C-alpha positions in Angstrom: 0.0 0.0 0.0 1.4 3.4 -1.0 -0.2 5.4 1.8 -1.7 7.7 -0.8 -5.5 8.5 -0.8 -7.6 6.7 -3.3 -11.2 7.0 -4.4 -13.3 9.9 -5.6 -11.1 12.6 -3.9 -8.0 11.3 -5.7 -9.8 11.1 -9.0 -11.0 14.7 -8.8 -7.5 15.8 -7.8 -6.1 14.1 -10.8 -8.7 15.8 -13.1 -7.9 19.2 -11.6 -4.2 18.6 -12.3 -4.8 17.8 -16.0 -4.0 20.5 -18.6 -7.3 22.2 -19.5 -7.7 24.5 -22.5 -10.2 27.4 -22.5 -12.6 27.5 -25.4 -14.4 30.4 -27.2 -17.4 29.6 -25.0 -17.3 31.1 -21.5 -17.2 28.4 -18.7 -16.3 25.5 -21.0 -12.8 23.9 -20.9 -11.4 20.9 -22.7 -8.7 18.3 -21.8 -7.6 15.8 -24.5 -6.8 12.2 -23.7 -4.2 10.7 -26.1 -2.9 7.3 -27.0 0.8 6.3 -26.5 1.7 8.0 -29.8 0.1 11.3 -28.7 -2.9 11.0 -31.0 -6.2 12.4 -29.5 -8.6 9.5 -28.5 -11.2 11.3 -26.3 -11.9 14.7 -24.8 -12.9 15.6 -21.3 -15.3 18.6 -21.2 -15.7 20.7 -18.0 -18.6 23.1 -17.9 -19.4 25.6 -15.2 -22.9 25.4 -13.8 -25.4 26.9 -16.2 -23.2 26.5 -19.3 -24.4 24.8 -22.4 -22.2 23.1 -25.0 -22.8 24.5 -28.5 -24.7 22.5 -31.0 -22.3 20.1 -32.8 -22.2 16.8 -34.8 -20.2 13.6 -34.6 -19.0 11.2 -37.2 -19.6 8.4 -34.7 -21.5 7.8 -31.5 -21.0 10.3 -28.6 -20.3 8.7 -25.2 -21.0 10.8 -22.1 -19.9 10.0 -18.5 -21.1 12.5 -16.0 -18.3 12.8 -13.3 -19.8 15.5 -11.1 -22.9 17.7 -11.1 -25.4 17.1 -13.9 -25.7 17.3 -17.6 -29.0 18.1 -19.5 -29.8 17.2 -23.1 -32.8 16.4 -25.2 -33.4 13.2 -23.3 -33.4 14.6 -19.8 -31.1 15.4 -16.9 -28.2 13.0 -16.2 -26.4 13.1 -12.9 -23.0 12.0 -11.6 -22.2 8.4 -12.4 -24.5 8.1 -15.4 -23.2 6.9 -18.7 -25.0 7.4 -22.0 -24.4 6.9 -25.6 -25.9 9.2 -28.2 -26.0 7.5 -31.6 -24.6 9.4 -34.5 
């Protein structure tokens, strides 16, 4: 055992330590997850309360995992721990 904390507190600390990029939309930040070669594989999106992500499209399915707070879309409100797939 390393003596380091584990669990949700550690996960949120790790998220806070990631590099986040501001966007053109106030209150919205992005952090890209890459593979071993550095190619983007997924993006984490942080939104301040009350923010809305701009309308956009995907070439494939969109997978959403709500880590904290809540996320609202056309299908309802999704809270922390919920995972959903929006078909392309």
